[in-house]
Legacy VTK file of the C-alpha trace (Angstrom):
# vtk DataFile Version 3.0
C-alpha trace
ASCII
DATASET POLYDATA
POINTS 120 float
-15.960 -9.457 13.236
-15.735 -5.630 13.462
-15.679 -3.606 10.456
-13.341 -0.592 10.613
-13.353 2.168 8.160
-9.552 3.405 7.044
-8.936 6.611 5.608
-6.027 8.228 3.778
-5.249 10.005 6.899
-4.986 6.253 8.748
-2.756 5.613 6.181
-0.555 8.506 6.475
-0.282 8.147 9.849
0.716 4.231 9.687
3.809 4.986 7.354
5.094 7.498 10.292
4.815 4.943 12.490
6.553 2.601 10.598
9.290 5.287 9.730
9.552 5.728 13.613
10.079 1.659 13.971
12.527 1.702 11.215
14.529 4.821 13.332
14.663 2.915 16.578
15.885 -0.271 15.194
18.689 1.538 13.266
19.339 3.551 16.442
19.425 0.148 18.475
21.859 -1.515 15.751
24.026 1.376 16.458
24.237 0.900 19.989
24.922 -2.849 19.597
27.932 -1.873 17.237
29.200 0.296 19.532
28.828 -2.198 22.487
31.011 -4.894 20.545
33.453 -2.683 19.607
33.889 -1.904 23.142
33.643 -5.466 24.130
30.822 -4.810 26.576
27.924 -7.309 27.165
25.385 -6.935 24.517
22.767 -9.449 25.605
20.003 -6.962 26.687
20.578 -4.793 23.996
19.922 -7.877 21.457
16.862 -8.353 23.599
15.487 -4.878 22.804
16.416 -5.375 19.399
14.604 -8.313 19.050
11.559 -6.553 20.219
11.690 -3.790 18.301
11.855 -5.980 15.145
8.585 -7.747 16.304
6.932 -4.223 16.659
8.199 -3.202 13.274
6.943 -6.277 11.774
3.405 -5.699 13.537
3.443 -2.202 12.270
4.131 -3.296 8.746
1.423 -6.005 8.891
-1.048 -3.239 9.905
0.181 -0.694 7.204
-0.486 -3.286 4.502
-3.839 -4.245 5.908
-5.077 -0.402 5.907
-3.493 0.077 2.283
-5.753 -2.774 1.095
-8.709 -1.345 2.898
-8.248 2.242 1.583
-7.522 1.109 -1.836
-10.737 -0.929 -1.880
-12.613 1.671 -0.391
-11.282 4.090 -2.902
-12.620 1.890 -5.479
-15.993 1.384 -4.086
-16.301 5.373 -3.430
-15.939 6.190 -7.276
-18.840 8.079 -8.020
-19.262 8.332 -11.653
-22.064 10.647 -13.093
-24.474 8.913 -15.183
-25.867 10.632 -18.197
-29.394 9.161 -19.206
-28.761 10.139 -22.868
-25.724 7.851 -23.514
-25.776 4.233 -23.494
-21.857 3.784 -23.694
-20.372 2.490 -20.400
-18.191 5.237 -18.248
-15.476 3.383 -18.402
-13.725 1.440 -21.121
-10.102 -0.075 -22.225
-8.985 2.054 -25.500
-6.681 0.875 -27.843
-3.369 3.023 -28.258
-4.640 3.946 -32.019
-7.862 5.438 -30.139
-10.408 3.094 -30.968
-12.372 1.440 -28.417
-13.079 -2.254 -27.850
-16.413 -3.808 -28.631
-18.356 -4.825 -25.374
-18.511 -8.300 -26.172
-14.545 -8.533 -26.256
-12.664 -8.997 -22.489
-11.464 -6.151 -21.166
-7.965 -7.655 -19.855
-5.077 -6.468 -22.089
-3.151 -8.572 -23.550
0.410 -6.774 -23.173
1.022 -3.689 -21.468
2.988 -2.801 -24.757
0.097 -2.836 -26.946
-2.861 -1.875 -24.689
-3.245 0.972 -22.036
-5.950 1.716 -20.182
-7.886 5.268 -20.743
-10.718 6.587 -19.296
-13.436 7.617 -22.017
LINES 1 121
120 0 1 2 3 4 5 6 7 8 9 10 11 12 13 14 15 16 17 18 19 20 21 22 23 24 25 26 27 28 29 30 31 32 33 34 35 36 37 38 39 40 41 42 43 44 45 46 47 48 49 50 51 52 53 54 55 56 57 58 59 60 61 62 63 64 65 66 67 68 69 70 71 72 73 74 75 76 77 78 79 80 81 82 83 84 85 86 87 88 89 90 91 92 93 94 95 96 97 98 99 100 101 102 103 104 105 106 107 108 109 110 111 112 113 114 115 116 117 118 119
């Protein structure tokens, strides 16, 4: 499998493609409505609409994949400057009262109302 690196620029482009695909689908749906009002045959218009739906679905799947890859790359590329003089971890979950959790306690919050993640 070939490894592809996606950048935020690729994500922006994929989002634009989704918007254009949605406009094409909306335009074709309007054409079909007009044809139905006039009583003209619309079989070929429905065939085109079906292809546009398939195209839009493929582009949406690709967008989701790129979003996931860019999010993963963003997490991997976080560079935290290391301070050799400190022994505290660079990130910690902090209780809303301002006291940090001990290192032995799990880092997952129990509820969103009680625990809020802050960078320390």
